[in-house]
py3Dmol code that shows the C-alpha trace and the ligand (Angstrom):
import py3Dmol

protein = """\
ATOM      1  CA  UNK A   1     -19.136   5.011 -23.042  1.00  0.00           C
ATOM      2  CA  UNK A   2     -21.912   4.527 -20.594  1.00  0.00           C
ATOM      3  CA  UNK A   3     -21.424   6.367 -17.363  1.00  0.00           C
ATOM      4  CA  UNK A   4     -23.665   6.408 -14.106  1.00  0.00           C
ATOM      5  CA  UNK A   5     -23.342   8.366 -11.082  1.00  0.00           C
ATOM      6  CA  UNK A   6     -24.831   6.349  -8.011  1.00  0.00           C
ATOM      7  CA  UNK A   7     -25.370   7.650  -4.505  1.00  0.00           C
ATOM      8  CA  UNK A   8     -25.231   6.089  -1.094  1.00  0.00           C
ATOM      9  CA  UNK A   9     -27.120   8.169   1.582  1.00  0.00           C
ATOM     10  CA  UNK A  10     -25.618   7.162   4.793  1.00  0.00           C
ATOM     11  CA  UNK A  11     -22.114   8.139   3.910  1.00  0.00           C
ATOM     12  CA  UNK A  12     -23.108  10.579   1.020  1.00  0.00           C
ATOM     13  CA  UNK A  13     -20.662   8.560  -1.274  1.00  0.00           C
ATOM     14  CA  UNK A  14     -20.763   8.708  -4.948  1.00  0.00           C
ATOM     15  CA  UNK A  15     -19.921   5.502  -6.859  1.00  0.00           C
ATOM     16  CA  UNK A  16     -19.141   5.687 -10.618  1.00  0.00           C
ATOM     17  CA  UNK A  17     -20.164   2.998 -13.088  1.00  0.00           C
ATOM     18  CA  UNK A  18     -18.147   3.361 -16.237  1.00  0.00           C
ATOM     19  CA  UNK A  19     -18.655   0.827 -19.116  1.00  0.00           C
ATOM     20  CA  UNK A  20     -17.461   0.302 -22.585  1.00  0.00           C
ATOM     21  CA  UNK A  21     -20.533  -0.482 -24.752  1.00  0.00           C
ATOM     22  CA  UNK A  22     -18.708  -2.303 -27.440  1.00  0.00           C
ATOM     23  CA  UNK A  23     -17.511  -4.977 -25.101  1.00  0.00           C
ATOM     24  CA  UNK A  24     -20.022  -4.369 -22.247  1.00  0.00           C
ATOM     25  CA  UNK A  25     -17.186  -4.418 -19.798  1.00  0.00           C
ATOM     26  CA  UNK A  26     -17.653  -2.144 -16.761  1.00  0.00           C
ATOM     27  CA  UNK A  27     -15.975  -0.938 -13.720  1.00  0.00           C
ATOM     28  CA  UNK A  28     -17.142   0.667 -10.503  1.00  0.00           C
ATOM     29  CA  UNK A  29     -15.186   3.296  -8.644  1.00  0.00           C
ATOM     30  CA  UNK A  30     -15.715   3.552  -4.973  1.00  0.00           C
ATOM     31  CA  UNK A  31     -18.528   1.064  -4.524  1.00  0.00           C
ATOM     32  CA  UNK A  32     -20.048   0.858  -1.097  1.00  0.00           C
ATOM     33  CA  UNK A  33     -21.135  -2.145   0.980  1.00  0.00           C
ATOM     34  CA  UNK A  34     -24.492  -0.819   1.680  1.00  0.00           C
ATOM     35  CA  UNK A  35     -25.356  -0.428  -2.024  1.00  0.00           C
ATOM     36  CA  UNK A  36     -23.890  -3.799  -3.113  1.00  0.00           C
ATOM     37  CA  UNK A  37     -27.275  -5.312  -4.014  1.00  0.00           C
ATOM     38  CA  UNK A  38     -28.327  -2.180  -5.977  1.00  0.00           C
ATOM     39  CA  UNK A  39     -25.078  -2.055  -7.884  1.00  0.00           C
ATOM     40  CA  UNK A  40     -25.354  -5.682  -8.846  1.00  0.00           C
ATOM     41  CA  UNK A  41     -28.825  -5.095 -10.125  1.00  0.00           C
ATOM     42  CA  UNK A  42     -27.831  -2.245 -12.196  1.00  0.00           C
ATOM     43  CA  UNK A  43     -24.884  -4.233 -13.707  1.00  0.00           C
ATOM     44  CA  UNK A  44     -27.189  -7.173 -14.519  1.00  0.00           C
ATOM     45  CA  UNK A  45     -29.898  -5.260 -15.926  1.00  0.00           C
ATOM     46  CA  UNK A  46     -27.713  -3.426 -18.220  1.00  0.00           C
ATOM     47  CA  UNK A  47     -26.082  -6.954 -19.334  1.00  0.00           C
ATOM     48  CA  UNK A  48     -22.669  -5.794 -18.142  1.00  0.00           C
ATOM     49  CA  UNK A  49     -19.584  -7.624 -16.969  1.00  0.00           C
ATOM     50  CA  UNK A  50     -17.927  -5.978 -14.040  1.00  0.00           C
ATOM     51  CA  UNK A  51     -14.219  -6.225 -14.633  1.00  0.00           C
ATOM     52  CA  UNK A  52     -12.751  -4.065 -11.790  1.00  0.00           C
ATOM     53  CA  UNK A  53     -13.830  -2.694  -8.535  1.00  0.00           C
ATOM     54  CA  UNK A  54     -11.620   0.414  -7.990  1.00  0.00           C
ATOM     55  CA  UNK A  55     -11.048   2.436  -4.813  1.00  0.00           C
ATOM     56  CA  UNK A  56      -9.504   5.952  -4.718  1.00  0.00           C
ATOM     57  CA  UNK A  57      -8.172   5.424  -1.142  1.00  0.00           C
ATOM     58  CA  UNK A  58      -8.789   3.507   2.049  1.00  0.00           C
ATOM     59  CA  UNK A  59     -12.071   5.032   3.267  1.00  0.00           C
ATOM     60  CA  UNK A  60     -12.819   5.969   6.813  1.00  0.00           C
ATOM     61  CA  UNK A  61     -16.495   6.655   6.592  1.00  0.00           C
ATOM     62  CA  UNK A  62     -17.744   3.429   4.718  1.00  0.00           C
ATOM     63  CA  UNK A  63     -16.919   0.043   3.834  1.00  0.00           C
ATOM     64  CA  UNK A  64     -15.969  -0.823   0.243  1.00  0.00           C
ATOM     65  CA  UNK A  65     -17.845  -3.542  -1.541  1.00  0.00           C
ATOM     66  CA  UNK A  66     -14.788  -4.519  -3.552  1.00  0.00           C
ATOM     67  CA  UNK A  67     -14.379  -7.853  -1.976  1.00  0.00           C
ATOM     68  CA  UNK A  68     -18.007  -8.737  -2.145  1.00  0.00           C
ATOM     69  CA  UNK A  69     -17.972  -7.711  -5.969  1.00  0.00           C
ATOM     70  CA  UNK A  70     -15.130  -9.798  -6.672  1.00  0.00           C
ATOM     71  CA  UNK A  71     -16.612 -12.889  -4.771  1.00  0.00           C
ATOM     72  CA  UNK A  72     -20.084 -12.342  -6.497  1.00  0.00           C
ATOM     73  CA  UNK A  73     -19.267 -11.088  -9.825  1.00  0.00           C
ATOM     74  CA  UNK A  74     -15.808 -12.370 -10.204  1.00  0.00           C
ATOM     75  CA  UNK A  75     -14.142  -8.803 -10.801  1.00  0.00           C
ATOM     76  CA  UNK A  76     -10.685  -7.768  -9.958  1.00  0.00           C
ATOM     77  CA  UNK A  77      -9.932  -5.388  -7.006  1.00  0.00           C
ATOM     78  CA  UNK A  78      -7.780  -2.337  -7.749  1.00  0.00           C
ATOM     79  CA  UNK A  79      -6.432   0.658  -5.952  1.00  0.00           C
ATOM     80  CA  UNK A  80      -3.223   2.545  -5.049  1.00  0.00           C
ATOM     81  CA  UNK A  81       0.122   0.391  -4.639  1.00  0.00           C
ATOM     82  CA  UNK A  82       1.008   2.642  -1.768  1.00  0.00           C
ATOM     83  CA  UNK A  83      -1.891   1.473   0.341  1.00  0.00           C
ATOM     84  CA  UNK A  84       0.138  -1.849   0.593  1.00  0.00           C
ATOM     85  CA  UNK A  85      -3.036  -4.038   0.542  1.00  0.00           C
ATOM     86  CA  UNK A  86      -2.453  -7.713  -0.094  1.00  0.00           C
ATOM     87  CA  UNK A  87      -6.288  -8.293  -0.935  1.00  0.00           C
ATOM     88  CA  UNK A  88      -5.853  -6.156  -4.131  1.00  0.00           C
ATOM     89  CA  UNK A  89      -5.472  -7.806  -7.646  1.00  0.00           C
ATOM     90  CA  UNK A  90      -4.137  -4.621  -9.262  1.00  0.00           C
ATOM     91  CA  UNK A  91      -1.889  -1.863  -7.359  1.00  0.00           C
ATOM     92  CA  UNK A  92      -1.635   1.314  -9.279  1.00  0.00           C
ATOM     93  CA  UNK A  93       1.458   3.275  -9.572  1.00  0.00           C
ATOM     94  CA  UNK A  94       1.441   6.880 -10.637  1.00  0.00           C
ATOM     95  CA  UNK A  95       0.274   7.186 -14.381  1.00  0.00           C
ATOM     96  CA  UNK A  96      -0.704   3.476 -14.834  1.00  0.00           C
ATOM     97  CA  UNK A  97      -3.670   2.881 -17.180  1.00  0.00           C
ATOM     98  CA  UNK A  98      -6.637   0.771 -16.685  1.00  0.00           C
ATOM     99  CA  UNK A  99      -8.268  -0.441 -19.745  1.00  0.00           C
ATOM    100  CA  UNK A 100     -12.076  -0.992 -19.716  1.00  0.00           C
ATOM    101  CA  UNK A 101     -13.282  -3.092 -22.783  1.00  0.00           C
ATOM    102  CA  UNK A 102     -11.709  -1.930 -25.885  1.00  0.00           C
ATOM    103  CA  UNK A 103     -12.870   1.899 -25.899  1.00  0.00           C
ATOM    104  CA  UNK A 104     -11.916   3.193 -22.417  1.00  0.00           C
ATOM    105  CA  UNK A 105      -8.493   4.101 -20.921  1.00  0.00           C
ATOM    106  CA  UNK A 106      -8.330   5.425 -17.376  1.00  0.00           C
ATOM    107  CA  UNK A 107      -5.376   6.949 -16.108  1.00  0.00           C
ATOM    108  CA  UNK A 108      -4.577   6.595 -12.313  1.00  0.00           C
ATOM    109  CA  UNK A 109      -2.665   9.343 -10.661  1.00  0.00           C
ATOM    110  CA  UNK A 110      -1.241   9.738  -7.235  1.00  0.00           C
ATOM    111  CA  UNK A 111      -2.916  12.557  -5.588  1.00  0.00           C
ATOM    112  CA  UNK A 112      -1.856  12.479  -1.923  1.00  0.00           C
ATOM    113  CA  UNK A 113      -3.036  14.931   0.885  1.00  0.00           C
ATOM    114  CA  UNK A 114      -6.328  13.413   1.999  1.00  0.00           C
ATOM    115  CA  UNK A 115      -4.565  10.275   2.622  1.00  0.00           C
ATOM    116  CA  UNK A 116      -0.852   9.834   1.639  1.00  0.00           C
ATOM    117  CA  UNK A 117      -1.618   7.084  -1.043  1.00  0.00           C
ATOM    118  CA  UNK A 118      -4.786   8.631  -2.401  1.00  0.00           C
ATOM    119  CA  UNK A 119      -5.426   8.221  -6.084  1.00  0.00           C
ATOM    120  CA  UNK A 120      -7.540  10.000  -8.712  1.00  0.00           C
ATOM    121  CA  UNK A 121      -8.705   8.775 -12.113  1.00  0.00           C
ATOM    122  CA  UNK A 122      -8.832  10.534 -15.378  1.00  0.00           C
ATOM    123  CA  UNK A 123     -10.595   9.770 -18.602  1.00  0.00           C
ATOM    124  CA  UNK A 124      -9.732  11.436 -21.754  1.00  0.00           C
ATOM    125  CA  UNK A 125     -12.363  11.964 -24.256  1.00  0.00           C
ATOM    126  CA  UNK A 126     -10.834  13.763 -27.094  1.00  0.00           C
ATOM    127  CA  UNK A 127      -9.600  16.971 -25.839  1.00  0.00           C
ATOM    128  CA  UNK A 128     -12.058  16.826 -22.965  1.00  0.00           C
ATOM    129  CA  UNK A 129     -11.232  15.153 -19.572  1.00  0.00           C
ATOM    130  CA  UNK A 130     -13.360  13.506 -16.772  1.00  0.00           C
ATOM    131  CA  UNK A 131     -11.734  13.609 -13.322  1.00  0.00           C
ATOM    132  CA  UNK A 132     -12.774  11.314 -10.524  1.00  0.00           C
ATOM    133  CA  UNK A 133     -11.322  13.210  -7.682  1.00  0.00           C
ATOM    134  CA  UNK A 134     -12.014  11.008  -4.773  1.00  0.00           C
ATOM    135  CA  UNK A 135     -11.708  12.735  -1.481  1.00  0.00           C
ATOM    136  CA  UNK A 136      -9.102  15.092  -2.715  1.00  0.00           C
ATOM    137  CA  UNK A 137     -11.224  17.811  -4.438  1.00  0.00           C
ATOM    138  CA  UNK A 138     -14.772  18.033  -3.382  1.00  0.00           C
ATOM    139  CA  UNK A 139     -17.447  20.619  -4.611  1.00  0.00           C
ATOM    140  CA  UNK A 140     -16.785  23.847  -3.276  1.00  0.00           C
ATOM    141  CA  UNK A 141     -14.483  22.084  -0.651  1.00  0.00           C
ATOM    142  CA  UNK A 142     -11.878  19.591  -0.359  1.00  0.00           C
ATOM    143  CA  UNK A 143     -11.050  16.274   1.747  1.00  0.00           C
ATOM    144  CA  UNK A 144      -9.832  16.480   5.417  1.00  0.00           C
ATOM    145  CA  UNK A 145      -6.306  16.124   6.121  1.00  0.00           C
ATOM    146  CA  UNK A 146      -6.276  15.404   9.812  1.00  0.00           C
ATOM    147  CA  UNK A 147      -5.894  11.606   9.842  1.00  0.00           C
ATOM    148  CA  UNK A 148      -4.735   8.706   7.714  1.00  0.00           C
ATOM    149  CA  UNK A 149      -1.411  10.312   7.073  1.00  0.00           C
ATOM    150  CA  UNK A 150      -3.180  13.407   5.428  1.00  0.00           C
ATOM    151  CA  UNK A 151      -1.204  16.440   4.852  1.00  0.00           C
ATOM    152  CA  UNK A 152      -2.531  19.901   4.017  1.00  0.00           C
ATOM    153  CA  UNK A 153       0.629  20.931   2.304  1.00  0.00           C
ATOM    154  CA  UNK A 154       0.414  17.685  -0.039  1.00  0.00           C
ATOM    155  CA  UNK A 155      -3.323  18.292  -0.737  1.00  0.00           C
ATOM    156  CA  UNK A 156      -2.460  21.817  -1.776  1.00  0.00           C
ATOM    157  CA  UNK A 157       0.055  20.629  -4.191  1.00  0.00           C
ATOM    158  CA  UNK A 158      -2.274  17.947  -5.515  1.00  0.00           C
ATOM    159  CA  UNK A 159      -5.016  20.484  -6.140  1.00  0.00           C
ATOM    160  CA  UNK A 160      -3.017  23.241  -7.305  1.00  0.00           C
ATOM    161  CA  UNK A 161      -0.311  21.525  -9.361  1.00  0.00           C
ATOM    162  CA  UNK A 162      -2.288  18.643 -10.681  1.00  0.00           C
ATOM    163  CA  UNK A 163      -6.017  19.339 -10.727  1.00  0.00           C
ATOM    164  CA  UNK A 164      -5.939  23.181 -11.340  1.00  0.00           C
ATOM    165  CA  UNK A 165      -3.555  22.797 -14.294  1.00  0.00           C
ATOM    166  CA  UNK A 166      -6.000  20.567 -16.066  1.00  0.00           C
ATOM    167  CA  UNK A 167      -8.314  22.340 -18.671  1.00  0.00           C
ATOM    168  CA  UNK A 168     -10.987  24.620 -17.286  1.00  0.00           C
ATOM    169  CA  UNK A 169     -13.652  22.519 -18.745  1.00  0.00           C
ATOM    170  CA  UNK A 170     -12.581  19.334 -17.133  1.00  0.00           C
ATOM    171  CA  UNK A 171     -15.653  17.744 -15.411  1.00  0.00           C
ATOM    172  CA  UNK A 172     -14.900  16.774 -11.831  1.00  0.00           C
ATOM    173  CA  UNK A 173     -16.939  13.967 -10.197  1.00  0.00           C
ATOM    174  CA  UNK A 174     -15.984  13.625  -6.461  1.00  0.00           C
ATOM    175  CA  UNK A 175     -16.347  10.720  -4.069  1.00  0.00           C
ATOM    176  CA  UNK A 176     -18.661  12.635  -1.772  1.00  0.00           C
ATOM    177  CA  UNK A 177     -21.110  15.596  -1.709  1.00  0.00           C
ATOM    178  CA  UNK A 178     -23.157  16.321   1.357  1.00  0.00           C
ATOM    179  CA  UNK A 179     -25.145  19.292  -0.376  1.00  0.00           C
ATOM    180  CA  UNK A 180     -26.883  17.508  -3.322  1.00  0.00           C
ATOM    181  CA  UNK A 181     -24.319  18.743  -5.964  1.00  0.00           C
ATOM    182  CA  UNK A 182     -23.352  16.159  -8.292  1.00  0.00           C
ATOM    183  CA  UNK A 183     -20.431  17.589 -10.540  1.00  0.00           C
ATOM    184  CA  UNK A 184     -18.385  20.630 -10.879  1.00  0.00           C
ATOM    185  CA  UNK A 185     -15.667  21.653 -13.318  1.00  0.00           C
ATOM    186  CA  UNK A 186     -12.010  22.890 -12.846  1.00  0.00           C
ATOM    187  CA  UNK A 187     -12.750  26.417 -13.686  1.00  0.00           C
ATOM    188  CA  UNK A 188     -15.558  26.647 -11.253  1.00  0.00           C
ATOM    189  CA  UNK A 189     -13.587  25.280  -8.416  1.00  0.00           C
ATOM    190  CA  UNK A 190     -10.671  27.735  -9.197  1.00  0.00           C
ATOM    191  CA  UNK A 191     -13.127  30.499  -8.516  1.00  0.00           C
ATOM    192  CA  UNK A 192     -15.888  29.086  -6.236  1.00  0.00           C
ATOM    193  CA  UNK A 193     -13.988  26.537  -3.961  1.00  0.00           C
ATOM    194  CA  UNK A 194     -14.154  27.871  -0.192  1.00  0.00           C
ATOM    195  CA  UNK A 195     -11.282  26.125   0.958  1.00  0.00           C
ATOM    196  CA  UNK A 196      -8.912  26.054  -1.876  1.00  0.00           C
ATOM    197  CA  UNK A 197      -9.612  28.667  -4.577  1.00  0.00           C
ATOM    198  CA  UNK A 198      -7.182  29.250  -7.445  1.00  0.00           C
ATOM    199  CA  UNK A 199      -5.635  32.145  -5.792  1.00  0.00           C
ATOM    200  CA  UNK A 200      -5.211  31.088  -2.025  1.00  0.00           C
ATOM    201  CA  UNK A 201      -1.699  30.577  -0.981  1.00  0.00           C
ATOM    202  CA  UNK A 202      -0.138  27.548   1.020  1.00  0.00           C
ATOM    203  CA  UNK A 203       0.017  29.174   4.387  1.00  0.00           C
ATOM    204  CA  UNK A 204      -3.658  30.339   4.141  1.00  0.00           C
ATOM    205  CA  UNK A 205      -4.804  27.029   2.994  1.00  0.00           C
ATOM    206  CA  UNK A 206      -3.112  25.270   6.054  1.00  0.00           C
ATOM    207  CA  UNK A 207      -4.520  27.809   8.341  1.00  0.00           C
ATOM    208  CA  UNK A 208      -8.062  27.127   6.960  1.00  0.00           C
ATOM    209  CA  UNK A 209      -7.635  23.497   7.121  1.00  0.00           C
ATOM    210  CA  UNK A 210      -6.408  23.735  10.788  1.00  0.00           C
ATOM    211  CA  UNK A 211      -9.539  25.838  11.803  1.00  0.00           C
ATOM    212  CA  UNK A 212     -12.103  23.189  10.474  1.00  0.00           C
ATOM    213  CA  UNK A 213     -13.844  21.645  13.385  1.00  0.00           C
ATOM    214  CA  UNK A 214     -14.656  18.248  11.970  1.00  0.00           C
ATOM    215  CA  UNK A 215     -16.313  15.444  13.776  1.00  0.00           C
ATOM    216  CA  UNK A 216     -14.469  11.956  13.776  1.00  0.00           C
ATOM    217  CA  UNK A 217     -16.221   9.805  11.198  1.00  0.00           C
ATOM    218  CA  UNK A 218     -18.682   7.415  13.047  1.00  0.00           C
ATOM    219  CA  UNK A 219     -17.433   4.318  11.365  1.00  0.00           C
ATOM    220  CA  UNK A 220     -13.824   4.942  11.270  1.00  0.00           C
ATOM    221  CA  UNK A 221     -13.039   2.135  13.823  1.00  0.00           C
ATOM    222  CA  UNK A 222     -14.831  -0.487  11.509  1.00  0.00           C
ATOM    223  CA  UNK A 223     -14.153   1.235   8.136  1.00  0.00           C
ATOM    224  CA  UNK A 224     -10.568   1.466   8.106  1.00  0.00           C
ATOM    225  CA  UNK A 225      -9.525  -2.152   9.393  1.00  0.00           C
ATOM    226  CA  UNK A 226     -12.236  -3.611   6.980  1.00  0.00           C
ATOM    227  CA  UNK A 227     -11.082  -1.638   4.065  1.00  0.00           C
ATOM    228  CA  UNK A 228      -7.497  -2.522   4.501  1.00  0.00           C
ATOM    229  CA  UNK A 229      -8.804  -6.039   3.673  1.00  0.00           C
ATOM    230  CA  UNK A 230     -10.897  -4.630   0.822  1.00  0.00           C
ATOM    231  CA  UNK A 231     -14.030  -4.589   2.929  1.00  0.00           C
ATOM    232  CA  UNK A 232     -13.782  -8.440   3.394  1.00  0.00           C
ATOM    233  CA  UNK A 233     -16.926 -10.433   3.566  1.00  0.00           C
ATOM    234  CA  UNK A 234     -17.318 -13.193   6.404  1.00  0.00           C
TER     235      UNK A 234
END
"""
ligand_1 = """\
1
LIG
Fe -11.835 9.602 2.600
"""
view = py3Dmol.view(width=600, height=400)
view.addModel(protein, "pdb")
view.setStyle({"model": 0}, {"cartoon": {"style": "trace"}})
view.addModel(ligand_1, "xyz")
view.setStyle({"model": 1}, {"stick": {}})
view.zoomTo()
view.show()
């Protein structure tokens, strides 16, 4: 498996390239329009065929490059079924699998809370797991729950009952980081996460989330409608 973590500065978004080296097929998770040219360059230089552009959710802070990638590279666009987007080719239901080439199976899991339809993706590598946690679990923090049908209670259940029951050494790759961290593990988040440690109860988590004073994302009025059309290109 070839794996690359790519970063977009303006929205501090991580995009992930995962490819099967046998068949040279690749996917991008959470690709960003601003870095479209860079991502196409990387795919071409590595002699890969992009088969899917996959989103974890309808982003509010940046526009996805999924439509543009489909137009230019002929990939399919995939994401959660509950987003109800007609522009997607593949609509995941909980526990669906996405096959990349002939060596990689990615499990799509429903992880609501940041948005009600939010999905995360898991790769099993023998006994070890890699988790692409989207905006649900971030490094030492978690995604906000104050818009887009977010729910602190649902996010608590997602993180505690799904993520924190995964093996301690599961590598966690989030969709964002604002402090130059690039990965974490489940065991570290259980002890170090400042919003949702392994020991916090639901009541205190809800209070913490309510006390966050977060700015409205600058691009929300552009990003959300555009992402509901898979980041359409003119
Ligand atoms: Fe988000």
